[in-house]
N, C-alpha and C positions, 0 to 999 in steps of 0.2 A: 504493499500499500504506499503510495507516494503522497507526501504532505503538500498541501497548497502553499504558496508563498504566504507568510505572516504579515500581510499588508495591513497598514493602519488606515482607518476611514475616520475623519473628523467628524464629531457629532456636532449638530447645530446648537447644542448646550455647551456653553464655553467650558473649557478645561476637561471635557469628558471625550474619551476616545474609545472606539469600538475596534476590535481585530477580527480578521478572518482566521479561521482554525483549520486543522488538519481535516482531511476528507471523512475519516471515521469518527469524528468527535461525538456527533449526535447518535450514531450507532451504538455507542457505549453508554448512552443516556436515554434509554427509552423505557417509559412506563407502559403497563398493559392496558390497552384502552378497551372500551366496551364492556367493563367488568361489572359496573353497578348501575342499577336502575334507580327510580326515584324513591323506591321504599327503602333500599339499603342506604341510600343518602340521607333520608329522613332518619334511619336508625343511627347513622353516622352522628347526626346532629344531637339527638337525645342522648346518645351514649357519651358523648364529650361532656355532657352537662350534668348527668343524672347524680353524679356523686355530690353535687351541690345541694341535692334535696336530702341528702343523708348526714352531711356534716359541713360546717363552714358558715352558712348563711345566719345561724342562730347567734353567732358572735355579735350581729348587728342589735340584738335585743340588749346588750350590754352598753351599747353606743347611743340608742334612741328609744329604747323601750318598745312596746308592741306597736304603738301608735306611730313612733318615729320610723320603725323598720317597715310598717304597712305602707305608709307614704312612699318611702323609699323604694319599696318593691314596685308599687304601681308606677312611679316615675321611671324606674329602670326597665320595667316591662314595656312602657311606651317607647323608651329609647331602643331597646333592641328590636321590637316589633317594626318601628320606623327604619331601622338600620337594615334588618333582614329584607324589608322589601326593596331598599336600594341595592343590597349586595345580590339579590334575585335578578335584577336588571343588569348589573355589571357583570355578574357571573354567566348570564346568557349571551352577552354581547362580546365578552373576551374569555372564553373558556380555556384557561391554561391552568397548570398545577401551582402558579404563583399567586392566585388568589388575590387578596388586597394589594399585595406588592404589584401584581399585574395591573390593576385598575389605577393606582397612583402613579405607575410609570407612564402610562398613557396620559393621564391629566396633569401630573406635575412634574415630569421629566425624571432623568435618573435619580437625582438627589432626592425627590419626593417619593419615588418608587422605593429607593433603598431604605430610606427613613421608616417607611410604612412597613416593609418587610422586616426589618430587624425588630421593630416594636412587637410585631406578631411573633416572630421567633422568641424574642425574650419571654413573652407570655407562656408560649408552648414549651420551652425548655424549662421553665421554672414550675408551672402548674403541675407537672407529673411529679416533681420532687415534693411539693405540698401534700399532693394525694398519697404519695408513698409514705409519708409520715402517719397519715390517717389510717392507710392500710396496716401499717405496723401496730398502732393502737387497737384495730379491731381484732388482729390476729392474737395479739397478747390477751385481750379481753375474753376471746373465745378459748383460750387455752390450746390453740392448735398446735400440734407437734412439740408441745412442751417449750415453745419458743418465748423467752423473756427479753431477749434484746433485739430491738427493732431493726438494726442494720442488716442483720441476716435476711429479713423480709423484703427491705428495699433491694438488696442485691438479686434475690430470687426473683422478685417481681420485674425488674428491669431485664434480667437475662431472659426469663420465660417469654415475655411479651414482645421483646425485640426479636427474639428467636422466631416467633410465629409470623412477624411481619416479614422477616427475611425470606420466609417460604413462599411469599407472594400476596398481592393485594386481594385477590379472590378469597382465598383462605382466611386472611385476616378479617375481612369485612364481614364474612359469614359467622366467623367465631364471635366477633365483637357484637353481631346483632343478636346471637343467642344469649350472650352474658347480659345483654341490655334487657331482654325480655325477662330473664329471672329477677333483674333489679327492679323492673316495673311491678312485677308480681308481688315483690317484697314491699313495695309501698302500699300496694291493695292489701294486703295482709295487715300492715300497719294501721292503715285507716279504718279497717273493719274492727280492730281492736281500739283505737283512739276515739272514734266518733261517739260511742255510747258513753266515754268518760269525759265528754266535753262540758266544760263549765265557763261560761263567758267571764266570771269573775277572776279566773286564773290568767286571763290575758293582761290584766291591769294590776298584777300584784307587786309591781316594782314601785317602791316609794318614790314620790316626786323629789327632786333635788331642789337647790335653790338657783338653778339656772334659769336665764330669761325665757319666760313663757313656759315654765314648767307646769305640768297637771297630771292627774293620774293617767291620761292618755298619752301625754308626751312628758314622761318623768324626766327627761333630759334636756327639755326644752327644744326650741325650734332649732338650734344648731345641731341637735341630735339627729335630725332628719337627714341632714347632709353627711353627718359622720358616719351614718349607716349605709349610705351608697355602696361602698366597696364590698360589703356583706350582701347586700340585695343582688348585687351583680352576680354572686355566686350561684344564684337560681338560674342564670342563662349563659355564664361565661364559657366561651368556646363553641357556641352554636355558629358563629361566623366561620368555623372551619371548613363547613360543607363546600364552599367553592373551590377548596384546595383539591378536591377530588374531580375536578371538571375533566382533566385529560384522560381519566380512567372510567368516566361514566359513559352509559349509552345514551346517546342524543342529549348531550348537556344543556343544550337551549332549552329543552323542554323539562328534562329530569330535575335539574339543579334547582329551579325556581320552586317545582312542587315539592321537591325534598326538604328545602330549607324552611318553606313557609309552613308545611306540614309538622316539621320538628317544632317550630316556635309555637304553634298551637298547643301542642302537648306540654311543651315546658311551662307556658303560661297557667294551665289548668294545674299542674303538679304545684306549681309555685304557691298558688292560691290555697290549695287544700294542706299542704305542708305548714305554711305559715300560720294558718288558723288553728288547725287541730293539733299541732304538736305542743305548742305552750298552753293551748286550751286544755289538754288532758292533764299536765302536770304543773302548769304554772311558768310564766316568763322568767321569773327570778330563778328557777330551777334548771331551766333549759339554756339560759344566757351563756353559761361557760361550759356547757357540755361537749365532750369529744364524740358522743354518740347520741344525738338528741332523740331520734325515734325510739331506741331502747329505753333510754333514761325516761322518756315520756311515759311509755308503757309501764316501766318498773314502777315510777312515782305514782302511777294512777292504780296500782295494784292489779295490773292485767296478769293472766297466768304465765309462768315462767316459760312454758312450752311456745306460746305465741311470741313472746319476747325473744326468744332464742332463734325462732325462724326468722324473724326482723333482722336479728343481729347477723345471720348468715347472709341474708339478702343485702344488708348494708355492705358487706364485703364485696359481693358481686357488683353493687353500684359503683363502688370506688374502683374496682378492677375495670369496669367498663369505661370509666372516664380515663383512667390511666392508659388503657389500651388505645383508645381513639386519639388521645392527644399525643401519643407517640407517632401515630400516623401522621397528624397534623403537622408536628415539627419536622418530620422527615420531609414531607413534601415542600414546606416552606424552605427548608435548607436547600433541598434539591434544586428548586427553581432558582434561587438566588445564586447557587453555585454554577448552575448550568450557563447562566448568563453572565457569569464572571464576577459578580458582587462579592461572593465569597469564594475561597479557594476552590478551584475546578475539580479536585480530586473527590471533593464531598458528593459529587452529582453522579459519579459512576454507578451504574446498576449491574445487579449480578444476573446470573442465568434465568432466574425467576422474575427479572426485570423489577426487582426491589432496590432502592438506593441504599447501598451497604453503609458506607461512612456517614450518611445523612442521617441513619438510624442509630449508628453506634457512638459518633462523637457527642451530639447533644445529650445522648442517654447517659454517656460516662459524666458530663458536667452535671446533669440532674442528680445522678447518684451521689455525687460528692456534696451536692447542696443538701440532698436529704439527710446526710449524716449530721447536719447541724441540729436536726429534730425541731427546728423552729417552723412548724407548720403554718401558724397564723401570719408569721413575717413573710415566709415564702408565698402565702395566698395573696398578701398585699402588694408584693413585688410583681407577682403575675398580673394583678388588676391593674397596675400602673402601666405595664406594657400594653395590655389590652386596650385601656381607654385612650392612650396616645394613638394607637393604631386606629380606632374608632373615629377619631377627629379627623385624621388624614383621610380615610376612606370615605367619609361623608363629604368632605371637601372635594374629594376626586369625583364623585357622583355629581355634585352641583356644577364643577367645572366643565365636566364632559357634556352635560345637558346644555350649558350655555354655549360651549366652543363647538361641539360636534352634534347638532340637533339631527343630523341625517345619519349618524351611526346607527347600523342595523341592530334593534333591540327586540329579540323575540318576546322579551316580558318587559312591561313598563311599569315603574313603581306607581302605585296609587297616589295620587296627590303630588307626584312629580318633586321638585326640589323643596316644595314646603314640607313635605314629609321627611325628607332627609335633613332638612334645616332644623327640624325639632330635634332629631337625634344628635346632630352636631352640637346644639346648645347644651344638651343633656350630657353628652360625652365630655365636654369641656368641663363642666361642673364636676364630673365623676373624676377627672383628672386631678382637679385641685383637692377633692375629698380625700384621696390617697394620703395627701400631706397631712390632713386633719387627724387621721387615725394612726399613722405611723411614719413619722418624718424620716426615721433612719431607714425604713424599707424603700420608701420612695427615693431618697439620696442615693442609696446604694444602687437602685435600679437605673437611676439618672446617670450615675457614674458608668455603669457598664454600657449604657446607650450611647454615651460620649466616646467611649473606646471603640465601639463599632463604627460610629461616624468618623472618627479619626483614621481608622483602617481605610475607609472609602476615599477620604480626602487624600491620604498620602499614596494609596496604592492602586486599589481596585478600580477607581474611576478611570484610569488609563488603560485598563485591560479587560473592557467588557467585550462580550462575544457578539459579533455583529449578527450571526444567524440565529441567535436564540430567539425564541417565539416572540417574547416581549419587545425585543429590539426590532424584529421584522414588522410587528404591528406599527412601531413608530415610523419605519421607512414607508410602509404602505400609506400610512396618514400623510406624510410629507409628500409622497408622489401625488396623492389625490388633491392636496392643497396646491401643487404646482400646475395641474392640469386645469384648475378651475381659472 
């Protein structure tokens, strides 16, 4: 195989250059297309999020009380629903493995695309580390295998599920779907036990503080609503990963919008049920600091040990489902950024099963190291910071493309257009700021990591982009169309 000359082509974005690469470059970087229909994509969206129904959201009760968290969940549900409609449009118009990075690359240029992709990658690399700490807590509480030291669980989880992903996307998505079904059934079992124990007085059992606007409904005052944002997000965090499967979907222009909208509908219903009936069974004060809210709610309400244990096992399935699916998401985001030269190109090489090996292994190794800190709540807040930054950039991208490229083929169009994504943009910006209210240290550490990634692009990778990568070719086509007009 002979290599083509590595000629440089100057980009119209100042200071950014793309290179031609050897003839076999993309042959070594192939994903398996036509694998997932809309149902598997919907399963991917629910799977990525479902651990948030089992653990994490409840810490918002300690920030805003039931009323503050309720308002925060309503606002974040509006934000995510509006964002999902925008992403359904963008994903149908630009169906590649880059997801949000692809959308921002088209709308905001290489810098905007990279900044969005890195924010998404930070979210997806850190979120499994947070989930791994919760998995460790569940395994220890169940007494499985006699394990008392969490790091063995973290290592086993990363090794097992990265291994399944290396076997190929079809096997991974089907296994993920099966695990998600078990986790959903566990939530149904929980609700069967919790609903008869519901007492509305339990929702408001946190005593009001002296904060401004404090009451029984808002015990931590008005500011508590804002501080609860990052925890309300945990009910929906990572549903935006669905567009990352576009290159591996059947008929992505139709399947991707149907899949992500269906996933969001399920998640909104689950959020409402878990938010009301978990503290309603045992009390907001008891659930606020729980590492295992459904189990503690049933135990606190005096429900039978047998039912409680079933829910405990199902909670482990829920955590595994999200862990499993977010590994998929970080690997595809890493793959797309690497294939286009934004990250080291070796990260996008695929194996014989068309799975991106190093894109699975390298972020997984980083996540495992982070999980050893045992700081699940802090890692959660770091993931939320990366996520909310990416939401701001993706919604800006939708608005820019609607204004600048009204004739871009859009098989699906966002209801309400830019007004819808404008609402998501405002709420996402507020959520970014809320991460500083909850945990300044987590936000600053994440901001520092983000700055390091941006520095790498500024110093090196912006001069070595791959001209034939799908995202770069989208740009060339757009420029050619402009020149013909």
